[in-house]
N, C-alpha and C positions, 0 to 999 in steps of 0.2 A: 608514495601517494601523492596527488598534487596538493599543494598547502592552499587551503580556502581563507583568504584574507577577510573575507566581510560575511556577514548575515546577508541571506536573501532580502532584497526591498519589498518582498509579500510577505516576508514571515509577519506570524502573529506578534502584538506587541510585547507578550511575556508567555512563558510556558505557563498553563493553568496549575492552579490548587487542585491537584488530584484528590479525591476522598480515598481514605482506604476501603479495600474490600475484603470483609471479612473471610477468612478461609486460605488468604493468599498471602505471603510474605516473599521479599525480595532482598538478594544482595547484589554487590557487583565488586570486582578487583582487577587490579592492573596487571595482567597475566605476561605482558609482554611479547603476545603472539606476533606483532610483527613491529611495535615501537615500545619504548621504554617509558615507563612513567605516564604512562595513557590508560586510563579505565577501557577494559577491552571484553569482560566477561560479565554477564549478568545472569543470574539464579534465581527462576520463582519457583517457591516452594507451595503444591496445592495439599490442602487436608483431605484426609480420607474420603470417599465419598463423591468426590470432584469427577466431572466427567469432562472429556474433551474432545473438540471436532476441529477438523482443518480442511483447509484446500489449499492445493499446491501446483505448482507450474507444471504444464504440461510439455515443457521442453524435452526432447528426446535427449538431451546431454545434461540431464537434472542432477544433482550433486547427490552423494552418498547421504547426507543428513535428510534430504528431502525423502529418499527412497525409505530411509529408515522410519520416519514419520508416519509415511503413507502406511507401512505395514502395519504399524501399532494403532491408527486411528481403529477405534470402534471396540478396541479388544476389552471385554468386559472385565471389571475389578472393580471393588470398593476399597482398595488400597489408596495410599495418596500418590503422588504424581510431582515430577519435576520437568521443568523446562529450562535449559541451558542454552545461551546464544555467545557465540564468540564474533568479533568483528575483526577486521584486517587480514583475513584469509578466508576462502571461501568452502575449502576442502571440495572443490569441483573439478573435474578431469584429474581425478587423483589416483585413478584405477583401484587395485586392491588396497593399497595405502590409505585410501579416503574412508574405506569400507572398515579397515581396521582400528583407524583414528576414532569412528563412532563407536564402535565396540568398546574400545578402551574407554572412552568417555561415559558412555551410557553404564558403563559396569561401575565405574569409580563414583559418579554420582548416586548412583542406586546404592552402594555402600556406604557412602558419607551421610545420605538424607534418609537411608532406611526406608525406602522403597523400592517395589520389582523393578527389574530390569527394563522391562515391556511397558511401563509408565514412565519412562524417561524420555524427553522428545528434546532433540538437539536441532539448532540451527548455526550456520557459518554463513560469513559475509565478508566480502573483500576482493584480491587477487584470486583470479583462476589459474589451475595450473601449477600451483605451488603446495607442496606437502604441509599437511597442517602438524606444527609442533605441538601437538596434543599434551604433552609430559608437562608444558607449561600452564595448560588449564586444570589438568588434574593436581598438578600442585598446589593450587589454590583453594582446593575443594572445602579443606578443614575450616579455611577462614571465610569462605563464603557462607557455608550451613550454619557457622556459629554466629553470624554478623546477620541474618537474615532477620528481617522487619517489615512489618505491615507499611511502612511510612518511604519504603526504598523505590517505589515506582519512577519517581522521576530521575534518580542517579541511573536506574535501569534503563530508560529513554534514553539516556545520553551514551550508554555504554556500547549501544548497539549502532551508532552513527558510523559512517565510513565518510563519503564526501558530503553528506547531509551539513546545512549550514546552521541548523537549528534542530533540538530535540522536538518529538511530535508527540501530543498526548492530547485526549480527548475523554470526557464522561458526560454520565446522563443519570438522572435519578428518576425513578416512576414509580408511582403509588400501584400496586395491585391488591386488590382487596381490603384497601384500608392501609397496606403495610407498604414501607420501602424498600424498594429495589435497586442496586447499585450497579453500573456498568462502568468500567474505566478500561481504556486502550491505549498502547503505545505503537508507534510505528516507525520505520526507518526506509529511506529511500528518497533520491536525488537523481540519479542518471540509472541507464539501462533499465527503463521504465516501458512496458507495453505489455501488461498481462494478460496471461493465458492461463485461466483459471482461478488462480490466486493473485497475489502481489508481491514486491518486495517483501519485507518481514512486516508482520503486524501480530500481535498479541492482544488479545481481550480478554478480560476478566470480569466476572460477575458473581455475585451471591445469592444469584437466583436459584431455586431448584427445579431441574428440567430433564427431562431423558435425553440421552446423547443423541438418539436418532430425531429428536426433536430440536436441539440445538445445531445439530449437522445441517438440515434442513434448513433452517433460518439462515445460518451462515451462507450456506450454498447459492440460495436465492439472494439474499440482499447483496454478496460477492457480484453478482451479476451486473447490478445495479450501481455498483459502487466503486470498487477497485478494478473490475473489469471494464469499467469505461473512463479509465484515464490512460493518458499516453506523455512521456515527454522527448522520446526518441526513436519509437518505434521498435524497440529491440528488449525482447524478453529473456530474464534471467535465467540461469542456471539453478537458482536458490529461492526463488520464491516461495514462499511460506506464509499463511496464516492459520493460527491457531487461537482457538476459543475455550477458555474452561468456566464451567460454572462449578463453584463450589459447594452450593446448596445451604451455605451458613445462616441465609435468612429465614429459611425457612419458608418460603413463600413461592408456590408452583406456579410457574408463568407458561405451562405448556398449553398453546392456543392463546395466548393473550397478546392482544393487537398492541397493547399500550407498550408492552415489553418488546415487541418484533418493532415497533417503530422508535422507539429507544434506542435498540441496538444498530437499526439502520443510521439515524442520525451520528452515531458515533463514529461508525464506519465510513458513512460519507463524509465527515469531516476530517477524520484521518487522510482518506484519500484525496481531498483536497489539499491537504498540507503538504503532502508528496508532491502536488504538481506544483503548488509556491514555490517548493525548494527545487523546482527543476534545476537542472545544472546550468548556471549560466542566467537563468529567468529573470526578466522584467517586467512581465505581462503574463497575467492569468486569465486565460481564453475559455469561454463556454461555446459549446458550439450544439445547436439542437435543430434535428433536423424533423421534418414534418412531412404528411403528404407521401411518404413511399409506399412501395407494393406491401411492405410487411414491416413489423418493428424490427426485425432481422436486417433486411436490407437498409432501413433507416440507418442503422449503426452502421453498416458497411460503409454508406455515403460520409456519415459524421465521421468516422476512422480515416476514411481518404484525407479528408480536409484538416483532421488534426496532425495527421502524419505527415502533410505534404512540407517539404523543406522550403519551397516557395512561398507557401502561404506563410509558415513560422517566421522568414526571414523578411517577410513584408510585414509582418505585424511588429517585429523587432524594431523597423526602419519607419514605423507609423503610416506607412503608406496604405490606402485604402485599396488594393488592386483586385479588384472583386473577379476580376478575369480569371485569376489564379483559382478561385472557389468554384467557377463553372468547369475548369479543367479537370480539378480534382474529382469533381462529381461524374463528369464523363468517363475519367479512368477508373471508377472504382470498381466495375464489374455488375455492380447492382444496377437494378432498370432504371431508366431515366428516359425523360421526354424534354429535349431541349427547349422546345418551344411552350412549355408548361411551368419553366423553371422560375421560381422567385427567390429573391435573398435580400438580407439585412443585415446591416452593421448595427448595433445597437436598435435605437429607434428608427434610422434611416433607410429607408425603402431605397435601395439600390437596382434592383431588377425585378421586373413582374413579367409573367408570363413570357420569359425567352426574350427579353430585350429589357434594355437600360429605361429604368422608370423615368417617367416623365417629370416626377418631382424629385429627381436624384439631383442633390447637392454635394459636389466635391468636399465643399469647405467643411459641412458638417458631419461628412463621414470621416474627413481627417482629424477633425476634434473628436470625435469618439475614438480612433486609434492611438489618441495622446493620452488617455486613460489608462490605469493599470488594471483594470477589468475590463477585456474587450468579450463581446458578446456578438456570436455570427448566428443569423436564423436561415435557414433554407429549407422552402419547400418545393418537394420534387412534384408536386400537383398531378398523382396518379394514384394515391391510394389513402390510407388512415395509419400507415405505421408512423413510428414515431420513436426517436431514442436522442439522448441527450449525453455528450461526452464533456472532457475537460482536457486543456493541454496547456501548453505554456510557448513563449516565442524561443526563437533559435537565436543565440546571438553568438559573439567570438568567445564568450566566456566559456560557453561548452567545449569549443574546441581548445582552449588553454587548458581545462580542468582535465579533459581525456587525453591529451596530448603528450603529458607526463605523469599519468595515473600511477602506474608502477615506481615512478622513481622515488 
């Protein structure tokens, strides 16, 4: 795997001091899945009564752990649960051996943690096509279960990293009926980022009390406005998984509570943005807002066409306000557009209006905006009320360097 020499210039100043969430404990270990002396396994243990929701990649080549998790989501149980994640190996495109590895790991976790096997959820991330040495993981389970601690979430965020240059965490606290409810989330992701249904790897924990169906509906809906609105390189992973667990330890019911939903969305959007900020080789965080489309769905098609264009992403890397490439991307997207109604902005600079270069356009002002590390592109299609916002990053030589020797 390529060596990451420095932290992304777009990284947060520091990892947040995440508060403990009652009802969940974490542990990590160096199992040697791919590298020696590298923390590469994390275990989260959930108290009895916890409910788990999830969304997953729709890739046709999704990994064995994804298929196993999908089969288990929504299975009713009042027992405890566990989430185990390994980095260094994706256990994807490994055929029956991949399924056998999942079976061996989930059974071993169930026995070590004292939970039903159908309540053990696993994820794997790393190289595709290599058999997972699952015995290295099962060998450290006794250590993991004995060391599980409520304060271990920061270490868990580091254990799931691959080409990430920084660990990703976010949190929120919201008062519901005068009582505090906590939400904490961690994520990994840097490359192979163009989610379809879910995202990279994301784990959310709350002490709220909520029905599984309610949590599932919330997560699925918010996912469409957060993780499914980011892209680094237009490639959807075989392993994308988002799991959300509610322990109910606070005793506070949040079913139908708007404040809780908004807080959860804030945490998920924060994590999604952090993934983009850690895009492989990224130097610019880019927000693309499309309005005036035929529908919200078509606005997103336009926005993703812009966000995934190598020509636009390289122009942003070179700090070149080449707005003609935006015109190109809208035209090729496949969504409805009218050339003579199209308007474009770079930041506050009006670039084009009604299908023509704006009379007030200033190349110098547009170029100045492109030198910032946070770039915004606004496009009005001019034919309807549909709108969408997506986030991406630039494309630099760093992306090539990381991925050209990823397996070395």
